C-alpha positions as CSV (number, residue, x, y, z in Angstrom):
1,M,-59.5,-182.2,-65.2
2,A,-61.1,-179.3,-67.1
3,N,-63.0,-179.5,-70.3
4,L,-63.2,-176.9,-73.1
5,I,-66.0,-177.2,-75.7
6,V,-65.0,-175.1,-78.6
7,Y,-67.2,-175.0,-81.7
8,Y,-68.0,-173.2,-84.9
9,S,-71.7,-173.2,-85.8
10,R,-73.8,-171.7,-88.6
11,K,-77.0,-169.9,-87.6
12,G,-79.5,-168.7,-90.1
13,K,-79.9,-170.3,-93.5
14,N,-78.8,-173.9,-93.5
15,Y,-79.3,-177.1,-95.5
16,W,-81.5,-179.3,-93.4
17,S,-83.0,-182.6,-94.6
18,G,-83.2,-181.6,-98.2
19,S,-84.2,-178.0,-98.0
20,I,-82.9,-174.6,-96.8
21,V,-84.3,-173.6,-93.4
22,D,-83.6,-170.7,-91.1
23,L,-82.1,-171.9,-87.8
24,V,-82.2,-169.6,-84.8
25,K,-79.4,-171.7,-83.3
26,G,-76.9,-173.7,-85.3
27,N,-76.8,-177.5,-85.2
28,T,-73.3,-177.7,-83.9
29,E,-74.0,-175.2,-81.2
30,R,-76.9,-177.4,-80.0
31,V,-74.6,-180.4,-79.7
32,A,-71.9,-178.4,-78.0
33,E,-74.4,-177.3,-75.3
34,F,-75.5,-181.0,-74.8
35,I,-71.9,-181.9,-74.3
36,Q,-71.4,-179.1,-71.8
37,K,-74.5,-180.2,-69.9
38,A,-73.3,-183.8,-69.8
39,V,-69.6,-183.4,-68.8
40,G,-69.3,-179.7,-67.7
41,G,-66.6,-177.3,-68.9
42,D,-66.4,-174.0,-70.7
43,L,-68.1,-173.3,-74.0
44,F,-66.2,-171.2,-76.6
45,E,-67.8,-170.2,-79.9
46,I,-65.4,-169.6,-82.8
47,E,-66.4,-166.4,-84.6
48,T,-64.8,-165.0,-87.7
49,V,-64.1,-161.3,-88.2
50,K,-65.4,-161.5,-91.8
51,E,-68.8,-163.1,-91.6
52,Y,-69.9,-165.7,-94.1
53,S,-72.8,-164.8,-96.4
54,K,-76.3,-165.1,-94.9
55,D,-77.3,-166.9,-98.2
56,Y,-76.6,-170.6,-97.8
57,M,-75.5,-171.3,-101.3
58,T,-73.1,-168.3,-101.4
59,C,-71.7,-169.4,-98.0
60,T,-70.9,-172.9,-99.4
61,E,-69.0,-171.2,-102.3
62,E,-67.1,-169.0,-99.8
63,A,-66.2,-172.1,-97.8
64,K,-65.1,-174.0,-100.9
65,A,-62.8,-171.1,-101.9
66,E,-61.3,-170.9,-98.4
67,L,-60.6,-174.7,-98.5
68,R,-59.0,-174.5,-102.0
69,E,-56.8,-171.5,-100.8
70,G,-55.9,-173.1,-97.5
71,A,-57.2,-169.9,-95.9
72,R,-57.0,-169.1,-92.2
73,P,-59.8,-166.6,-91.6
74,E,-59.2,-164.1,-88.8
75,L,-61.1,-164.8,-85.6
76,K,-62.7,-162.2,-83.4
77,K,-61.2,-163.6,-80.2
78,Y,-59.5,-166.5,-78.5
79,P,-59.5,-167.8,-74.9
80,D,-56.7,-166.1,-73.0
81,S,-55.2,-169.6,-72.3
82,I,-56.1,-173.2,-72.8
83,H,-53.4,-174.4,-70.4
84,Q,-56.0,-175.4,-67.8
85,Y,-57.9,-177.8,-70.1
86,D,-57.0,-181.4,-70.4
87,T,-59.8,-182.3,-72.8
88,I,-60.8,-180.1,-75.7
89,F,-64.0,-181.0,-77.5
90,V,-63.9,-179.5,-81.0
91,G,-67.2,-179.1,-82.9
92,Y,-67.9,-178.0,-86.4
93,P,-70.2,-178.5,-89.4
94,N,-68.7,-180.8,-92.1
95,W,-68.0,-178.3,-94.9
96,W,-66.6,-179.9,-98.1
97,G,-65.5,-183.0,-96.3
98,T,-63.6,-181.4,-93.5
99,M,-63.7,-178.6,-90.9
100,P,-64.4,-175.0,-91.8
101,M,-61.1,-173.2,-92.2
102,C,-61.8,-171.0,-89.1
103,V,-61.5,-174.1,-87.0
104,Y,-58.0,-174.6,-88.4
105,T,-57.2,-171.0,-87.5
106,F,-58.3,-171.6,-83.9
107,L,-56.4,-174.9,-83.4
108,E,-53.2,-173.7,-85.0
109,H,-53.1,-170.8,-82.6
110,Y,-52.2,-173.1,-79.7
111,D,-49.7,-175.7,-78.7
112,L,-51.9,-178.7,-78.2
113,T,-49.2,-181.1,-76.9
114,G,-50.6,-183.4,-74.2
115,K,-54.2,-182.4,-74.8
116,K,-57.0,-184.8,-75.6
117,I,-58.8,-183.6,-78.7
118,V,-62.4,-184.9,-79.0
119,P,-64.0,-184.0,-82.4
120,F,-67.7,-183.8,-83.1
121,C,-69.4,-182.6,-86.3
122,T,-72.8,-182.0,-87.7
123,N,-73.5,-183.0,-91.3
124,E,-76.2,-183.8,-93.8
125,G,-74.8,-187.2,-94.8
126,S,-71.0,-186.9,-95.1
127,G,-70.2,-188.0,-91.5
128,M,-66.8,-186.9,-90.2
129,G,-65.3,-186.7,-93.7
130,A,-61.5,-186.3,-93.6
131,S,-61.6,-184.1,-90.5
132,E,-60.2,-186.7,-88.1
133,R,-57.2,-187.2,-90.4
134,E,-56.8,-183.4,-90.6
135,L,-57.0,-183.0,-86.8
136,Q,-54.2,-185.6,-86.5
137,K,-52.0,-183.5,-88.8
138,I,-52.6,-180.1,-87.2
139,C,-52.9,-181.1,-83.5
140,K,-49.2,-182.2,-83.1
141,G,-48.5,-183.9,-79.8
142,A,-52.2,-184.2,-78.9
143,N,-54.3,-187.4,-78.5
144,V,-57.0,-187.1,-81.2
145,V,-59.8,-189.6,-80.5
146,S,-62.6,-190.9,-82.8
147,G,-65.2,-188.3,-83.3
148,L,-69.0,-188.2,-83.2
149,A,-71.0,-187.3,-86.4
150,I,-74.5,-186.1,-85.9
151,H,-77.0,-185.6,-88.8
152,G,-77.7,-181.9,-88.7
153,A,-81.5,-182.4,-88.9
154,E,-81.3,-184.6,-85.8
155,A,-79.1,-182.3,-83.8
156,A,-81.9,-180.9,-81.6
157,K,-82.8,-184.5,-80.7
158,S,-79.3,-185.8,-80.1
159,E,-78.8,-185.0,-76.4
160,T,-78.9,-188.6,-75.2
161,K,-76.4,-189.7,-77.9
162,A,-74.1,-186.7,-77.5
163,A,-74.1,-187.0,-73.7
164,A,-73.3,-190.7,-73.7
165,W,-70.5,-190.2,-76.2
166,A,-69.0,-187.2,-74.3
167,K,-69.0,-189.1,-71.0
168,K,-67.0,-191.9,-72.6
169,N,-64.4,-189.4,-73.8
170,V,-63.6,-187.5,-70.6
């Protein structure tokens, strides 16, 4: 049984406990690394061809526009195959109540039939939003389980929580 931990994470300017801070490593990336450490597997970072604005407020407007348009941003790369993975952890920040559109791009690239999809997100108070319902819609034939929401400002201190949750889901 092999695990894939795929994630999109925003480095740089982020909203964090009420103010904008500059993060060297994104919150979702931190949680993804904790999951990998706990259950093993391969890490894969989703990267868009067209980068989002470095300015946080501009980035949120770009994300809102993508959501309204149902955009599927082009990605820089994909794993050659996901055939060998039984469980796919999918991590993302909660943007406008769901996943960033680049996560949709990634997931829709593959036939996920028979895979276990284990979502996790970082957020500043909105939890999983509608992302679990969205995952049910786009991951046809997959078993989408209940996700883990981590408050972004607590991501760096979430290793114990993330590890325990991940171990229950493999």
